[in-house]
N, C-alpha and C positions, 0 to 999 in steps of 0.2 A: 573459593567463589566459582561455582559453574556457569560457564559462558553459554548464554542461549544461542540457539541456531540462528536467529533473526540477525544477531550481533556479528556472526561471521559474515553473513551477506552485506551487512552494511560496511564492514571491513574490506570487502572487495575480493574475498577468497575465491579463487575460480574453480578449485577442485576440493570436494569433500567426500569422506567415506564414512557412510554411516553403517556401523557394524549392528545388525539387527535380526531377530527371527521372525519379525513381524513387519514385512515390507509394506503391507497395506495400511496397518495403523500409523507406521512411520510417516509414510508418504502423507495422510491425511493430516496429523498433527503438525508436521513441519511446514506444509504448504499453507497451513492457517497462519503460522508465524511470519513465513514469505510474505503474504498478502498484507500483513500489518506494515510491512516496509515497502509496499508497492511494487513488489516483484510478480512477473506473469509467470505461474507454473505450469509445467507440461511433465506428462509421464510417458515413458519409454519402455518396451518391452520387445523381445525378439518376434513375438506373434502378432501384437497387436501396432506396433510402432509407436509413434508419437502421438499422444491425445493431449487436448487441453484440459486443464483443472480450474475450479475456483472461478469460472466464467470468461478464463482467456479465450482467445480466438486463434484457430489455426488456419491461415488463409492460403496456404500451399500445400500440396501434396509431397510428404517427406518420404524418401524411401527407407525401408525397415532396418536396412543395414547400419550396423554401428557407426562406421567411418562417416556414411552421408549423414547422419544424425548428429554426429559432432561438428561436422562442417556448417551443417543448418543452425545450431546453436550459436555460432559466431555471427550469423547475420542478423540484420534489424537493429533499431536504435533503442529498443525497451529493454528494461532490466528483466532477466529471464532466469529461470530455475528449471533445470531439467531433471527428474528424478529417473534414474536408469535401475531397473530391476534386475538382480542377479547380474550386475556388471562385473564382477570378478571373473565370469568365464569369458567375457569380451577381452578383458585386460592381458590375457594369455597370448592374443595375437598382435604380431609385431605392427601391422597397419594400424590398429586401434592406438598403440602406444605412441606411434609417429604423429597419428592425427592428433592426439593430445598435447603432444608437445610442440606441434605446429601452431595450435590454435590458442595456447594459453595466455600469451600476451594480449590477444584480441578479447578473450574472455575477460580478462581481468580489468582491461580499460574501458569495456563496453558493458559491464555489469552482468555479466553472464556467469552462471555457476553450474557445474556439474555436479550432481549427487548421486554418489553410487549407493544403492541399497543391497547389501549382501550380507548373507548369514555366515559367510567364512571370510577372515582376515587374509586376503590374498593379493597383495600388491607386489607387482615384478620391480626389480631393483631400478630399472629405468625411471620409475615413477615415485620411488620411494620417498622422496624430498618434495614431491609435487602435491600429493594428497594429504589433508589433515583428518585423522581418523577421529569419528564421534561414536560414542555407545549410546545406544538407545536402550534404555532400560526396559526391562518386563514391567507389567502392570503391578502397581503397589497396592496396599491394602485397601485405599480408597476406591480405586477403580474396582477391584475385585468385588469389595462390597456393592458397588454399583451393578455388576453384572449379576450378582447373585439375588439382588432385589429384582432385576428385570426378569430373571428366570422365575422367581417366585410369583411374580405377577402374572407371567405368562402362564403357569401352571395352576394358578387360582389356588396358591397356597400362602399361607402366613410366613413370614420371615422366620426362620429358626431362632430358637433362644440362645444357643450356644453358636453364636457366628463366629466367635473367636477362634474355636476349632477348626471350623471351615476354611476360614481364611488362612489360617496357618498350612493346613494340608494342601491350600490351592496356591501357596507362595511358590513361585518360580515357574508357574504355567503362563503361557500366552494366553491373549484374550480368546482365541478360538478354543484352546484346550481348556480353559476354565469355564467357559460356557459349557462345552460338551460334558465336563465333568459334573458340574452343577445340575445340567438337565437329567443327567444319568441319575444322580442321587436323589432327584426330585420324584423320580418313579419308583423309587426303592419302597420294599414294604415299610422300612421306617424311614420317612422322608428326610431328606438333607442329612444324611450319614457322614461323618468325616471320614469314616473308613472307606467309604466309596470313592471319595474324591482322592483320598491317599493311594488308592489302588490304581488309580488312572495316572496318577503323577509318577507311579512306580513304572509306567512305560517308557519313560525316558531313559530309566536305568536298563533295562532291558535292550534298549537300542544302542547302549555303549558296552561294546564287548569287554571293557577293561574291567567292569563294576558288577557285582552281584549285589542283590537285596535279600535282607532276612527279616521278616517280621516275626521274632522269637516270642514263645509264650513261657519260656522256662527262665524264670528271674534267679536273683541270688539264692532262692532258698534250694536251688539243685547243687550248689556247691557248697562244700563243708569248709568251715574255718575260714581264714583270710578275713577275719572282720575288721581288721584295719584297712585292709586294701579296700574292701566293699565300701567302708564309710568314706575313704579318702576319693575313692571313684564318683560316688555319688555328690559329693562335694564339688569335684571338679566338673563335673558334667552339668550342675546347675549353676555353675559361676560364669558370668558373660566375661570375665577377665582370662580365664583358663585357656591354655592353647594344646591341651592333650595330656596324655599318659603313655609312657614308653615302659613296655613290659619286656623283662629279659627272663629267659629260662630255657631248659632243655626242651627239645622237640617232644610233644606228647604230654606235657604237663599241665594242659588247660588254658593256655592263652586265648587261643581263638574262642573256646567256649565261654571264657570270661568276658571277652569283648561282646559276643553276641547275648549273653545275659545281661550285661550292663544295659544295652539297647531295651531290653525286654522289662527289665526293671524301672527305667525312666519312662517307658511307654512309647518309645520312638524307634523307627527302623535303624537297623544295621548295614551300612554299606561296606562291601568287602572288596578293596582296590587290589587287584593282582598285576604286580609289577612286571611279570613274565609276559603279560599281553600288551605292556606298554611299549616295550621295546620292537621296532620294526627296522628293516634294512633301507627304507626310504630316508632320504635325507629331510630333516625337519618333522617328519611323521610323529616320531617318538615325543617330542615336545608338545605338537598339536594334541596328541593323545592325551597326554598328562593334563593339558589344560581344560580340555573337554571333561575329563573326569573330575577335575576340581569343580569345574562350574556346574556339574551334576550335584556334585556333594553340596554346593551352596543352594541350588534349587530344591534339593531334598531337605534343606534345614527345616526344623531341628532332627538331627541324626547324629549316629555314631560312625565316624569313617574309619573303619578297621584296615590296616595295611599289615598284611602278613608278611613275614620275612625281609622287613625293611633293610637290614643290613646286607642281604643278598642282592635285593634290587639295586641297591647303589652302591655295589663293591667297587666298580670304577671310579668314583667320584674323587679318590685319593691319587688317581693316575697309575694305580697298579694294573688296571685293565685298559688295552688299548682300544678304545672305543669312539675315538674322535672327539671326546669331550661330551659326549651325550649325556653320561651319567652325571657330569657336573652341571650340567644346563638342568636336567630333572630335578637335582636336589636343589639348585638355586630357585626354581620355580616353586618347588613344593615349600622352602623355607620363607620365601616372600609371601606365598599364599597364607601359611600357617601364622604369619605375623601380621599380615594386613585384614585377614577375614573378619569380619563383622558379624557373621551369621551364626547361628547356635549349632555348631557342629563340633563334637568332641573329638 
């Protein structure tokens, strides 16, 4: 059972870390929950400083720096929630870490809660047990349908007949991205084309250096023979219980072409994950790149995720290569995702 944000406030949690790509939507929806339990809500960022939300009042001038803001949060008798934007950047400063540790007990006893709104999950070791991490989900189909309806009304166009394909194409986009993609598709010669929305979603793949995207047009008719493999792959690709296909063969025998043809045959994009670009020299960065790549695959679903030379990419997972255990961590992350994934990624 998913615990609601307001329940954390009622339980007196002093520090919450909301992992989100949409701080504006997260702040608005979470502040509405906080108001239900009689909490006064405030917003903070480095440029605008502290601002009241939902009818709250600010009776004093608060300095914009993070340390002064944290000290301000502890003052007063009312229950307060402070939504701090991009706070993972401030958490890298030792003064901020110390200010949180110094005020933690006062926040808890006084009904005060610091809520970090951050796109990156980056918590220093000193505060690892202090923050409770919450994931703020991207818009669901109901929310995307509402955005599509608003765009259609604004463009004075009727709702498209095949809304399912449009919503599938927009799955994984933020509110802002979905609204832009729907607006672009509305002015297309064929209004509300799912291909336009899908092409905009492909932008997130272009921003990820580890993944390339292929929209193939050459299906299984370009591959001679292998009828049993084709039939089995199509069965796997259309099954919600399947977890993937492992192709073994010599270099140049057509494994890569088969993966791309499978995507074309199913009418979905093929994502190619390059393990060589996942590994970096920075501690923890390889694991972060892997998580981002798998998150993109989730957002692009339904899709075919093609991982070439998997054995070479994870060659150090058995301890034969001294890489500090990075290969083992990547393998664990990948297997966990493969087991838990609920999206339609082959």
